[in-house]
Phi, psi and omega in degrees: 000136179283163178244152178221138175248135178229152179256139177227153179300149183301322180294323177292319178300320177297319178293321178298317180297339178291341181238069184293342181285345180277134175273090187296330178294325178291322177300314180295317180301314180295321179296320179294316179297316179299317179296319178298318179297319178297315180295319179296318179296315179299319179296319179295314179296319180295325180295331181268350185287146176255009179288144175272168177299324178298317178300315182297317179297320179293316176299316180300315180298316180295317180297315179298319180296314178296321179296318180295316179299319182295316184276340180266351181281000000 
């Protein structure tokens, strides 16, 4: 099994030390695995998509616009 070292802000490190019973390496491992699964799924879906880059940018613009209207209303 490979090893990884990560840096976290000092305030977060202090909060983590408050919960010594938690296996933080396991929390990080699971988060990494979950993110990888999400990325693989997105990559698989994108590979099957017939949308152009222009289509994706237009959808993104519309979603952002609708989201802004919803939260600013």
